[in-house]
C-alpha positions as CSV (number, residue, x, y, z in Angstrom):
1,M,20.0,6.5,3.5
2,N,21.7,2.6,3.6
3,L,24.6,4.6,5.1
4,F,23.0,5.7,7.8
5,L,21.6,2.1,8.2
6,Q,25.2,1.2,8.7
7,R,25.9,3.6,11.3
8,L,22.9,2.9,13.5
9,A,22.1,-1.0,12.6
10,K,23.9,-2.4,16.3
11,Y,21.4,0.2,18.3
12,Y,18.5,-1.2,16.2
13,L,19.2,-4.7,16.3
14,A,19.2,-5.2,19.8
15,M,16.1,-3.2,20.2
16,M,14.3,-5.7,17.9
17,L,15.9,-8.6,19.5
18,I,14.1,-7.2,22.9
19,S,11.1,-6.8,21.2
20,A,11.0,-10.0,19.3
21,S,9.1,-11.3,21.2
22,G,6.4,-8.8,21.4
23,N,5.8,-8.2,17.4
24,A,7.8,-11.0,15.6
25,E,7.5,-10.3,11.9
26,E,10.7,-8.4,12.4
27,L,12.9,-11.1,12.5
28,C,12.3,-15.1,12.0
29,A,11.1,-16.4,15.0
30,Y,13.0,-19.6,14.0
31,V,14.9,-20.9,10.9
32,S,15.4,-24.3,9.4
33,R,18.1,-25.4,7.9
34,S,16.8,-29.2,7.7
35,H,17.3,-28.9,3.5
36,Y,19.4,-26.7,3.1
37,V,22.7,-27.0,0.9
38,D,26.0,-26.3,1.9
39,G,27.6,-23.6,-0.6
40,W,24.7,-22.7,-2.5
41,E,23.6,-18.8,-2.1
42,E,20.9,-18.0,-0.3
43,V,17.7,-15.6,-1.5
44,S,14.6,-14.6,-0.3
45,S,11.2,-16.3,-1.7
46,K,9.1,-13.8,-3.9
47,E,6.0,-13.1,-1.9
48,A,2.3,-12.6,-2.7
49,V,1.3,-12.3,1.0
50,T,2.8,-8.3,2.4
51,S,0.7,-7.7,5.2
52,R,0.1,-9.7,8.3
53,I,-2.6,-11.3,8.9
54,A,-3.1,-10.7,12.7
55,L,-0.9,-8.8,15.3
56,G,1.2,-10.8,17.9
57,S,2.1,-13.8,15.2
58,A,5.1,-15.3,14.7
59,V,6.9,-15.5,11.8
60,S,9.5,-18.6,10.8
61,C,11.9,-19.2,8.3
62,S,12.9,-22.4,6.5
63,F,15.5,-23.0,3.5
64,F,14.6,-24.8,0.2
65,P,16.4,-25.8,-2.2
66,D,16.2,-24.4,-6.2
67,Q,17.7,-27.6,-7.8
68,G,17.8,-25.8,-10.5
69,K,19.4,-22.3,-9.7
70,K,21.3,-24.6,-7.3
71,L,19.6,-21.5,-4.9
72,N,18.7,-22.2,-1.0
73,V,15.4,-20.3,-0.9
74,L,14.7,-19.0,2.5
75,V,10.9,-19.0,2.7
76,R,8.5,-17.5,5.4
77,Q,5.6,-18.4,7.4
78,E,3.3,-16.5,9.6
79,R,1.7,-18.2,12.8
80,G,-0.8,-17.3,15.0
81,E,-4.3,-17.0,16.2
82,Y,-6.9,-14.7,14.3
83,H,-9.8,-13.8,16.8
84,G,-8.8,-17.1,19.1
85,V,-8.2,-19.2,16.0
86,G,-4.9,-20.6,14.7
87,Y,-3.7,-20.4,11.7
88,R,-0.7,-20.3,9.6
89,I,0.2,-18.8,6.1
90,F,2.8,-19.0,3.9
91,Y,4.2,-15.4,2.2
92,T,4.9,-16.9,-1.0
93,D,1.5,-17.7,-2.3
94,G,-1.0,-17.4,0.5
95,S,-1.6,-21.3,1.1
96,G,-2.3,-22.6,4.6
97,V,-4.1,-24.0,7.5
98,I,-6.8,-23.0,9.8
99,Q,-7.9,-24.5,12.8
100,G,-10.9,-26.7,12.0
101,E,-11.8,-27.8,15.6
102,A,-12.4,-26.2,18.7
103,E,-10.8,-28.6,21.3
104,K,-7.6,-29.4,19.0
105,P,-5.2,-26.1,18.7
106,L,-3.4,-26.1,15.1
107,Y,-0.2,-28.1,15.7
108,G,0.5,-30.7,13.2
109,E,0.2,-30.1,9.5
110,G,-1.6,-33.8,8.3
111,D,-5.6,-33.3,10.3
112,Q,-8.3,-33.3,7.8
113,N,-10.8,-31.2,10.1
114,N,-8.7,-27.7,9.8
115,W,-9.9,-25.7,7.3
116,K,-6.8,-25.6,4.1
117,L,-6.5,-23.0,1.9
118,R,-4.7,-22.8,-1.5
119,C,-4.6,-20.1,-3.6
120,R,-4.2,-20.4,-7.7
121,T,-2.1,-16.9,-8.7
122,N,-0.6,-17.4,-11.9
123,P,-1.5,-15.3,-15.1
124,A,-1.8,-18.0,-17.3
125,D,-4.6,-19.4,-14.8
126,Q,-7.5,-18.7,-16.7
127,L,-9.5,-18.1,-13.1
128,Q,-7.3,-17.3,-10.4
129,R,-8.7,-17.6,-7.3
130,C,-8.3,-19.0,-3.7
131,V,-10.0,-22.4,-2.4
132,L,-11.2,-22.7,1.2
133,Q,-12.0,-26.6,1.7
134,K,-12.7,-29.1,4.4
135,G,-13.7,-32.8,4.1
136,E,-16.1,-32.5,0.7
137,L,-16.3,-28.9,1.1
138,S,-14.6,-26.3,-1.2
139,I,-15.3,-22.4,-1.1
140,H,-13.8,-20.7,-4.3
141,R,-13.1,-17.3,-4.1
142,Y,-12.3,-15.6,-7.7
143,Q,-10.1,-12.6,-8.3
144,D,-13.3,-10.7,-9.0
145,G,-14.5,-11.3,-5.5
146,S,-17.0,-13.5,-6.4
147,F,-17.6,-17.0,-4.9
148,M,-18.7,-20.3,-5.9
149,V,-20.0,-23.5,-3.6
150,D,-18.8,-26.9,-4.0
151,V,-19.1,-30.3,-2.6
152,G,-17.5,-34.0,-3.5
153,S,-14.3,-34.1,-5.2
154,S,-15.5,-37.1,-7.8
155,K,-19.0,-36.4,-8.5
156,K,-21.2,-38.4,-10.9
157,P,-22.4,-36.0,-13.8
158,G,-25.6,-35.2,-14.4
159,S,-26.4,-36.1,-10.5
160,D,-27.8,-33.6,-7.8
161,M,-25.9,-32.1,-4.8
162,L,-27.0,-30.6,-1.7
163,V,-25.9,-28.9,1.4
164,R,-27.9,-28.0,5.0
165,I,-26.4,-25.8,7.8
166,D,-28.1,-26.9,11.0
167,S,-31.8,-27.1,10.8
168,N,-32.5,-25.2,7.9
169,E,-34.0,-26.2,4.4
170,A,-31.7,-28.3,2.6
171,I,-29.9,-26.1,-0.4
172,A,-29.7,-28.7,-4.0
173,A,-28.6,-27.7,-7.2
174,N,-27.5,-29.9,-10.2
175,A,-23.5,-30.7,-10.3
176,Q,-23.0,-30.0,-13.3
177,H,-24.5,-26.5,-13.3
178,G,-23.7,-26.0,-9.7
179,F,-25.2,-23.7,-7.1
180,T,-26.7,-20.6,-8.3
181,D,-25.0,-17.2,-7.1
182,Q,-28.5,-16.6,-5.0
183,Q,-27.8,-20.3,-3.7
184,T,-24.6,-19.5,-2.9
185,H,-24.7,-16.2,-1.1
186,L,-27.3,-17.9,1.2
187,I,-25.0,-20.5,2.2
188,L,-22.0,-18.5,3.2
189,A,-24.2,-16.7,5.1
190,Q,-26.0,-19.9,6.7
191,M,-22.3,-20.8,7.3
192,K,-21.5,-18.0,9.3
193,T,-23.6,-18.8,11.9
194,G,-24.5,-22.3,11.8
195,K,-22.6,-25.0,13.6
196,K,-22.8,-28.2,11.1
197,M,-23.7,-29.1,7.8
198,V,-24.4,-31.8,5.8
199,V,-23.1,-32.0,1.8
200,G,-24.3,-35.1,-0.3
201,Y,-23.2,-36.4,-3.4
202,E,-23.3,-39.3,-5.4
203,N,-19.8,-40.7,-6.1
204,V,-18.8,-41.7,-9.5
205,S,-16.6,-44.3,-8.4
206,N,-19.2,-46.0,-6.7
207,Q,-22.5,-45.1,-7.9
208,R,-23.2,-44.6,-4.5
209,E,-25.0,-41.4,-2.2
210,T,-21.9,-39.9,-0.2
211,D,-22.6,-38.1,3.3
212,Q,-20.2,-36.3,5.2
213,T,-20.9,-33.9,8.4
214,I,-18.6,-31.3,8.6
215,D,-18.1,-28.6,11.8
216,L,-18.6,-25.4,10.5
217,F,-16.2,-23.9,14.0
218,A,-13.9,-21.1,12.9
219,Y,-15.5,-20.2,9.9
220,P,-16.0,-16.6,10.4
221,Q,-12.7,-16.4,10.9
222,A,-11.1,-18.5,7.7
223,A,-13.6,-16.7,5.5
224,D,-12.3,-13.5,7.1
225,I,-8.3,-14.9,6.4
226,V,-9.3,-15.9,2.8
227,E,-10.3,-12.0,2.4
228,I,-6.8,-11.1,4.0
229,V,-5.0,-13.2,1.7
230,A,-7.0,-12.1,-1.0
231,S,-6.6,-8.8,-1.0
232,N,-3.0,-8.7,-1.1
233,I,-3.0,-11.3,-4.2
234,F,-5.2,-9.7,-6.0
235,T,-5.0,-6.4,-6.9
236,T,-7.8,-4.9,-9.3
237,A,-5.5,-1.8,-10.3
238,K,-2.7,-2.7,-11.8
239,I,0.9,-0.9,-11.0
240,T,2.9,0.4,-14.4
241,A,6.4,1.2,-14.8
242,D,5.6,5.1,-15.1
243,H,4.0,4.5,-11.8
244,V,7.6,3.2,-10.2
245,R,9.6,5.7,-11.6
246,Q,7.0,8.0,-9.5
247,V,7.8,6.7,-6.6
248,I,11.5,6.5,-7.0
249,A,11.7,10.2,-7.8
250,A,9.3,11.1,-5.4
251,T,11.4,9.0,-2.1
252,D,14.8,10.2,-4.2
253,L,13.3,14.0,-3.6
254,A,12.2,13.6,-0.1
255,S,15.6,11.9,1.0
256,E,17.4,15.1,0.1
257,N,14.9,16.8,1.6
258,H,15.6,14.9,5.1
259,D,11.4,14.0,5.2
260,A,10.8,10.9,6.6
261,D,6.8,11.5,7.1
262,E,7.3,11.7,3.0
263,I,9.0,8.7,2.5
264,G,6.2,6.9,4.5
265,R,3.7,8.2,2.4
266,Y,5.7,5.8,0.1
267,L,5.5,3.0,2.1
268,G,3.2,-0.1,2.0
269,K,1.0,-1.1,5.3
270,G,3.3,-4.4,5.2
271,F,6.8,-2.9,4.0
272,F,9.8,-4.8,5.1
273,K,13.9,-3.6,4.7
274,Y,16.7,-6.4,5.2
275,I,19.6,-5.1,6.6
276,D,22.5,-5.8,7.3
277,V,23.5,-5.6,10.9
278,P,27.7,-6.0,11.6
279,G,28.9,-8.8,13.8
280,N,31.8,-10.0,15.5
281,D,32.5,-13.0,12.9
282,L,30.1,-12.2,10.4
283,P,26.7,-9.6,9.7
284,V,23.4,-10.7,10.7
285,T,21.1,-10.3,8.3
286,A,17.5,-8.3,10.5
287,R,14.7,-7.8,8.8
288,I,13.0,-4.4,9.8
289,D,9.5,-3.0,9.2
290,K,7.9,0.5,8.0
291,G,7.8,2.2,11.5
292,Q,11.3,0.9,12.5
293,Y,12.8,1.8,8.9
294,L,11.5,5.4,9.1
295,E,12.8,5.9,12.6
296,M,16.1,4.9,11.9
297,I,15.7,7.5,8.7
298,R,15.3,10.1,11.8
299,Q,17.7,8.8,14.1
300,G,20.5,8.9,11.4
301,W,19.0,12.9,10.2
302,N,18.9,13.9,14.0
303,T,21.9,12.7,15.3
304,L,24.5,12.5,12.6
305,D,26.8,15.6,13.3
306,L,26.3,16.3,9.0
307,E,27.8,18.9,6.9
308,G,26.8,17.4,3.8
309,Y,24.7,14.6,2.1
310,S,23.9,13.5,-1.1
311,Y,23.4,10.8,-2.7
312,Q,23.0,9.3,-6.5
313,R,20.7,6.2,-8.3
314,T,21.9,5.1,-11.2
315,D,21.3,1.9,-13.7
316,I,17.8,1.8,-13.0
317,V,15.7,-1.4,-14.4
318,I,12.0,-1.7,-13.9
319,N,10.3,-5.1,-14.5
320,V,6.2,-5.1,-13.9
321,A,4.9,-8.6,-13.9
322,L,2.1,-9.9,-16.9
323,D,-0.8,-9.9,-14.6
324,G,0.4,-5.9,-13.8
325,A,0.0,-7.2,-10.1
326,S,3.1,-6.0,-9.3
327,A,6.5,-4.6,-9.9
328,E,10.4,-4.7,-9.2
329,S,13.2,-2.2,-9.9
330,N,16.6,-2.5,-9.4
331,S,19.0,0.3,-9.1
332,T,22.8,1.8,-8.3
333,I,23.0,4.0,-5.2
334,R,26.0,5.7,-4.6
335,E,25.9,7.9,-1.2
336,T,28.0,10.7,0.4
337,I,27.7,12.0,4.3
338,S,30.0,14.9,5.0
339,T,30.7,14.5,8.8
340,N,33.9,16.2,10.5
341,G,35.7,17.4,7.8
342,Q,35.9,13.6,5.7
343,D,33.7,12.2,2.9
344,M,32.2,8.6,3.6
345,V,31.1,7.2,0.5
346,S,28.5,3.7,-0.1
347,K,27.6,2.0,-3.2
348,V,25.1,-0.6,-3.2
349,R,22.8,-2.3,-5.6
350,E,19.1,-1.6,-4.2
351,Y,16.7,-3.8,-5.3
352,A,12.7,-2.6,-4.2
353,R,9.3,-4.9,-4.7
354,Y,6.1,-2.4,-5.4
355,K,2.5,-2.6,-5.7
356,M,-0.5,-0.8,-5.8
357,E,-2.5,0.0,-2.4
358,D,-5.5,1.8,-1.8
359,G,-5.5,2.4,-5.1
360,R,-2.1,4.2,-5.5
361,P,2.0,2.6,-6.0
362,V,3.6,1.7,-2.8
363,I,6.9,-0.1,-1.7
364,V,6.3,-3.0,-0.2
365,R,10.2,-4.5,0.1
366,I,13.4,-3.5,-0.1
367,E,16.8,-5.8,0.0
368,T,20.6,-4.2,-0.6
369,Q,24.0,-5.0,-1.5
370,T,27.1,-3.6,-1.1
371,L,29.2,-2.9,-4.1
372,V,32.4,-1.5,-2.5
373,G,33.3,-2.3,0.6
374,D,31.3,-1.1,3.3
375,T,31.5,2.4,3.8
376,T,34.9,3.6,1.7
377,P,36.5,7.0,3.1
378,E,37.3,9.5,0.6
């Protein structure tokens, strides 16, 4: 299929550039090279978030240097509005910022009144979680779907902490033991409809009670974004090497049968593929989504005057993450198209990433590297 992509790439690049303003995920709307190191190889970062937060969002990219490996690492972030609320989320780990005040659109980086999201996803962490924070309030969403509400970053041991939402009764707990599950559910439910929240605790540094009023603007939207990110990052179903082998076998068979719909069954909702588009000087790398990828395959099978088509996959290497949340494969693909009495051969190294989605293993990302020229006549 890589040969099809080469034959059709120029046409589809024009399509993507025309539609970029309406569906900006395919291409980076902006690429920053302010930290770029000349002479270092470019690589894409691993991404924990593989599906878009909201339609109509824009994806911008920045290069950051990996000093140890001497690589320019491309990092993507999504920026848009979720039900009228601005947000910015990094695909690497799901961290980001969500608008926290009605009259202050999300622009700068340092506004303390925004909701801030960070996720701890390292398998070495005993408790993997995402934390939504605003002022002295922190809401922990754990991998198993449970929550913890905490206030104050430096509480006096043994002291009390409390929260009050609007005119509701204050909810108090001992700082050492925290809020009970029942209290936590009540707090989160009241926050969904509340306007203001007062948090109080005794600060260990000055031994004085500290109160803070927190604007609950956009908390429902922020909570939804946390769930979208968490559903990407924390998967309860674990992928195995056998899952990857099954996907490879199924998609290879579908390719031989020219069945794009069957291939689509094994592509994730947020699937994307990078392709090199021939240019006058240097090739341009473009990012296409699931729909565009499948359409390109259909166009290739329908428009090319094929007398024969085959490919062989060899040298398959599969690596599974320690926590079973994702897996990667790399393999060599030799593809042959026979047309007009001539065989055209392409040989590439394919890198693919997999995860479990709705209980099934799917491909979420593909990249390829040409090993022998471009298209070699035989």
